[in-house]
C-alpha positions in Angstrom: 0.1 0.1 0.1 3.2 2.0 0.6 4.5 1.5 -2.5 1.1 2.5 -4.6 0.7 5.9 -2.6 4.7 6.3 -3.3 4.1 5.6 -7.1 0.8 8.3 -7.4 3.0 10.9 -5.8 5.8 10.4 -8.0 3.0 10.4 -10.9 1.4 13.4 -9.8 4.4 15.2 -9.6 5.9 14.1 -13.1 2.0 15.4 -14.3 2.7 18.3 -12.4 6.2 18.8 -14.3 5.0 18.5 -17.5 2.0 21.0 -17.7 4.9 23.4 -15.9 6.9 23.0 -19.2 5.7 25.8 -21.0 3.7 24.9 -24.5 4.4 26.2 -28.1 0.5 27.1 -27.7 1.0 29.1 -24.7 -1.1 32.4 -25.0 -0.4 34.1 -22.1 2.4 36.1 -22.8 1.2 37.3 -25.9 -2.5 38.2 -24.2 -0.4 40.1 -22.0 0.9 42.0 -24.2 -2.0 43.2 -25.4 -3.7 43.8 -22.8 -1.3 46.3 -21.8 -1.6 48.4 -25.1 -2.5 51.9 -24.9 -6.0 52.8 -25.5 -5.8 54.1 -28.9 -3.8 51.9 -30.6 -6.2 49.1 -28.2 -8.9 50.4 -29.8 -7.4 50.3 -33.5 -6.7 46.7 -32.1 -10.5 45.8 -31.6 -10.9 47.1 -35.4 -8.3 44.9 -36.5 -10.5 42.1 -35.0 -13.7 42.5 -35.9 -12.2 43.1 -39.5 -11.1 39.7 -38.6 -14.5 38.4 -37.6 -16.4 39.5 -40.2 -14.2 37.6 -42.7 -14.1 34.6 -40.5 -18.3 34.8 -41.1 -18.7 35.8 -44.8 -16.1 32.7 -45.5 -18.8 30.2 -44.9 -21.2 32.1 -47.2 -22.0 31.6 -51.0 -19.8 34.3 -52.3 -23.2 35.2 -54.7 -25.6 36.2 -52.0 -26.7 39.4 -51.7 -26.1 41.1 -48.9 -28.2 44.4 -50.1 -29.4 46.2 -52.9 -29.6 50.3 -53.7 -32.9 51.6 -55.3 -34.6 54.5 -56.6 -38.2 56.1 -57.3 -39.0 59.1 -59.1 -40.5 62.2 -58.1 -42.8 64.3 -60.5 -44.7 66.9 -58.0 -46.8 65.0 -55.7 -46.4 61.8 -57.6 -43.8 59.1 -56.7 -42.9 56.4 -58.9 -42.4 52.8 -57.5 -39.4 51.5 -56.2 -37.1 49.9 -58.5 -33.1 48.7 -58.0 -30.6 50.3 -59.1 -27.5 48.4 -60.8 -26.1 45.4 -58.8 -27.2 43.8 -56.1 -23.8 44.2 -53.2 -22.8 40.8 -52.6 -20.9 38.6 -50.0 -17.8 38.9 -52.9 -18.1 42.8 -53.3 -17.9 42.4 -49.0 -15.3 40.5 -48.6 -13.3 42.5 -50.9 -13.7 45.5 -49.0 -12.7 43.3 -46.1 -9.2 42.2 -47.2 -8.2 45.5 -48.8 -5.5 46.4 -45.6 -7.1 49.0 -44.1 -7.7 48.8 -40.4 -11.1 50.7 -41.1 -12.3 48.2 -43.5 -15.4 47.1 -41.4 -18.8 45.1 -42.0 -20.7 48.7 -41.9 -18.3 51.0 -43.2 -17.4 48.4 -46.2 -21.4 48.9 -46.8 -21.9 52.5 -46.5 -18.8 53.1 -48.8 -20.6 50.9 -51.5 -23.9 52.5 -50.4 -22.2 56.3 -51.1 -20.8 54.9 -54.4 -24.3 53.7 -55.8 -25.9 57.6 -54.6 -23.8 59.7 -56.7 -24.0 57.1 -59.6 -28.0 57.6 -58.9 -28.0 61.7 -58.4 -25.6 61.9 -61.6 -28.1 60.0 -63.5 -31.1 61.7 -62.2 -29.2 64.9 -63.1 -28.2 64.3 -66.5 -32.2 63.1 -67.3 -33.8 66.4 -65.4 -35.1 64.4 -62.8 -35.7 64.6 -59.2 -36.1 61.3 -56.7 -34.8 59.9 -54.1 -32.5 56.2 -52.9 -32.3 53.8 -50.1 -29.8 51.1 -49.3 -32.4 47.7 -48.4 -30.1 45.1 -46.3 -31.2 41.6 -47.4 -32.8 40.0 -44.1 -29.9 37.4 -43.3 -26.8 39.9 -43.3 -28.3 42.9 -41.2 -26.1 43.5 -38.7 -27.8 42.9 -35.8 -28.2 38.9 -37.3 -24.7 38.9 -37.2 -22.7 37.4 -34.2 -21.5 41.2 -32.2 -17.7 40.8 -32.1 -18.2 41.3 -35.9 -19.9 44.3 -35.7 -19.6 46.5 -32.3 -16.0 46.8 -30.6 -17.7 46.9 -27.3 -18.0 43.1 -27.5 -14.6 42.1 -28.5 -12.6 40.5 -25.9 -8.9 40.1 -25.5 -9.2 36.2 -26.5 -11.1 37.3 -29.6 -8.1 40.0 -30.2 -5.4 37.4 -29.5 -7.4 34.8 -31.5 -7.4 37.0 -34.5 -3.5 37.7 -34.0 -2.8 33.8 -34.2 -5.4 33.3 -37.2 -5.5 36.0 -39.4 -3.9 35.6 -43.2 -3.8 39.4 -44.2 -3.8 41.4 -41.2 -4.3 45.1 -42.0 -1.3 47.7 -41.0 -1.9 48.7 -37.2 -2.0 52.2 -36.3 2.0 52.5 -34.1 2.9 49.1 -35.2 3.4 46.3 -33.4 4.5 45.9 -29.7 8.5 45.4 -29.3 8.9 42.1 -28.4 5.4 40.9 -29.9 6.7 38.8 -33.0 9.0 36.7 -31.0 5.9 35.6 -28.7 3.1 35.7 -31.8 5.4 33.7 -34.5 5.9 30.4 -33.5 1.6 30.6 -32.9 0.8 32.2 -35.8 -1.4 30.4 -38.2 0.2 32.6 -41.0 3.4 33.2 -39.9 4.8 34.8 -43.2 1.4 37.6 -43.4 3.4 39.2 -40.5 6.4 39.3 -41.6 8.2 36.9 -38.8 11.5 36.1 -39.2 12.4 33.1 -41.7 9.2 33.8 -44.2 8.7 35.2 -47.4 8.3 39.2 -47.3 7.4 41.6 -49.9 7.6 45.6 -49.8 5.4 46.7 -46.4 1.2 46.3 -47.7 2.0 43.7 -49.9 3.3 40.6 -48.2 2.2 37.0 -49.0 -1.3 36.6 -49.2 -2.3 39.9 -49.1 -4.5 41.9 -50.9 -3.8 45.5 -51.9 -7.7 45.8 -52.9 -8.4 48.3 -55.4 -11.0 50.4 -56.8 -14.5 49.5 -54.0 -16.9 48.4 -55.3 
């Protein structure tokens, strides 16, 4: 019985020792660094996290699905015409293209706003050319209304510290972050990152700033 107890104690000690060894997947140091970011930089990193979360959410969707559409109608005095769609719908593919432009301000709602502004200008140009008066509106597809998405895709207050750590580890195309990366972060981040080349980790190919492997430079939008 005494020998059995000794063996059990030794086994427990062995397990404790094994657990005390730093696990390569341990995120504690990375988490501490993110937690220590100053206010403005921390807020920018929340936006980066929301960007990553929105991309992750949309990646599982059919890229041809409609996110929303732009409708206009003509006014002639007291008479108002019926709503009719202007141009093509905003699709998941369009939204992903905007979110992947490597700009931290590219967010789910702001990308829709940018597309809507372009359509608004196009509609106004048509009204002016034809000498008409009218009004327009953006209409969400009910499946893609912001309130239907996970809140960490659209609300910075819903983003947790662990969400940001996960985004850092899994992001393939991180946007440039205001203030850059904190000193000492890369040695902690690189062993954990699923795509270390996206961060320019040592030993991975790199290109000019903003054009690293796998990054998209964006382009005109929409």
